[in-house]
C-alpha positions in Angstrom: 71.2 132.5 36.2 68.3 134.0 38.2 68.4 137.6 39.4 68.7 136.6 43.1 71.7 134.3 42.1 73.4 137.3 40.4 72.8 139.4 43.5 74.3 136.6 45.7 77.3 136.4 43.4 77.8 140.1 43.4 77.7 140.2 47.2 80.0 137.2 47.6 82.6 138.9 45.3 82.6 141.9 47.7 83.5 139.7 50.7 85.1 136.5 49.6 88.1 135.4 47.5 87.5 133.7 44.1 87.8 130.1 45.2 85.0 130.6 47.8 82.8 132.6 45.4 82.9 129.7 42.9 82.2 127.2 45.6 79.2 129.1 46.8 78.0 129.5 43.3 78.2 125.7 42.7 76.3 125.0 45.9 73.5 127.4 44.9 73.3 125.8 41.5 73.0 122.3 43.1 70.2 123.6 45.4 68.4 125.1 42.4 68.7 121.9 40.5 67.1 120.0 43.4 64.3 122.5 43.6 63.6 122.4 39.9 63.6 118.6 39.7 62.2 117.8 43.1 64.9 115.2 43.6 67.5 115.3 46.3 71.0 115.0 44.8 73.2 113.0 47.1 76.1 115.2 48.2 79.3 113.2 48.3 82.5 114.8 49.3 85.0 113.2 47.0 87.7 115.8 46.8 89.2 118.5 49.0 87.4 121.3 47.1 84.1 119.8 48.1 84.7 121.0 51.7 83.8 124.6 50.9 82.8 125.4 54.5 86.3 124.3 55.7 87.9 126.6 53.1 85.6 129.4 54.3 86.6 128.8 57.9 90.3 128.8 57.0 89.9 132.0 55.0 88.0 133.7 57.9 90.7 132.6 60.3 93.2 134.3 58.1 91.4 137.5 57.6 91.8 140.2 60.3 89.7 142.6 58.2 86.8 140.1 58.0 87.0 139.4 61.7 86.9 143.0 62.7 84.1 143.9 60.3 81.8 140.9 60.8 82.7 139.5 64.2 83.4 142.7 66.1 81.5 145.5 64.4 78.9 143.1 62.9 78.6 145.3 59.8 76.3 143.9 58.5 75.6 141.1 60.9 76.0 137.7 59.4 74.0 135.3 61.6 76.1 132.7 63.4 79.4 134.3 62.3 81.7 134.7 65.2 84.8 133.1 66.6 83.0 130.2 68.2 81.0 129.2 65.1 84.1 129.5 62.9 86.1 127.3 65.3 83.4 124.7 65.4 83.3 124.5 61.6 87.0 124.5 61.2 87.7 121.9 63.9 84.9 119.5 62.9 85.5 119.8 59.1 89.2 119.9 59.5 89.2 116.7 61.4 86.9 115.1 58.9 89.1 116.0 56.0 92.3 114.8 57.7 90.5 111.5 58.6 89.2 111.1 55.0 92.7 111.7 53.7 94.1 109.1 56.0 91.5 106.6 54.9 92.2 107.6 51.2 88.7 108.8 50.6 90.0 112.1 49.4 93.5 113.0 48.2 95.7 115.8 49.3 99.4 116.4 48.6 101.7 115.6 51.5 102.3 119.4 51.8 98.6 120.2 52.0 98.1 117.4 54.6 101.0 118.6 56.7 99.9 122.3 56.5 96.2 121.5 57.4 97.3 119.3 60.3 99.6 122.1 61.6 96.9 124.7 61.4 94.5 122.3 63.1 97.0 121.7 65.9 97.7 125.5 66.3 93.9 126.2 66.6 93.3 123.4 69.0 96.3 124.4 71.2 95.0 128.0 71.2 91.6 126.9 72.2 93.1 124.9 75.1 95.7 127.3 76.3 95.3 128.9 79.7 96.1 132.4 78.4 93.5 132.3 75.7 90.6 134.6 76.5 87.4 132.8 77.6 84.9 132.2 74.8 81.4 132.1 76.3 80.1 132.2 72.7 78.0 134.5 70.6 80.9 136.8 69.9 81.1 138.0 73.5 85.0 138.0 73.6 85.8 138.0 70.0 87.7 141.4 70.1 89.9 140.1 73.0 90.5 136.8 71.2 91.5 138.3 67.9 93.9 140.8 69.6 95.8 137.9 71.2 99.4 137.6 69.9 99.0 133.8 69.3 95.9 134.5 67.2 98.0 136.7 65.0 100.4 133.8 64.3 97.4 131.6 63.5 96.0 134.2 61.1 99.3 134.4 59.3 99.6 130.6 59.0 95.9 130.2 58.0 96.6 132.5 55.0 99.4 130.2 53.8 97.2 127.2 54.3 94.2 128.7 52.4 96.4 129.7 49.5 98.0 126.3 49.3 94.7 124.5 49.4 92.7 126.8 47.2 95.2 128.2 44.8 94.0 131.8 45.4 96.6 134.5 45.8 95.1 136.6 48.6 97.4 139.5 48.2 96.6 139.8 44.5 92.9 139.4 45.3 93.0 142.2 48.0 94.7 144.5 45.5 92.2 143.9 42.8 89.1 144.5 45.0 87.2 147.7 44.3 87.6 150.3 47.1 
């Protein structure tokens, strides 16, 4: 493992739960292999765990701490990380996974399918609701959005969905993180 990869891994562990850290590590290893061989490795999403950006979006939706730190305070700023970008990733990747499952290109348990669909519907309904704060993009109204009572319900349910899909126990992970 290269020094920069170790640094990435260390930083990832400070922010993200174990399933995501391992997914990011795998992606970096694939990129390094492509760079070393000069050959592009076709990326085929064959299983649910291959949709790491969907998992990341679900986890971000579930994490009030992350949203306050990175969306609102931008400490440190993560380029392109705000409500709008997260919703675009979640809705597009979520729809893709649900469609791939329906077409039997990837498998999910009935419970996983049902939970992901419910979260998708909750987010879509929130986006379309008249009482949802306007989202002009670029984090402008993120503080108002994440303080909305309906958003709190979505956060709570997203945590359950993330845990069901990833196998991570977010409460145990939070307790194990260094202060």
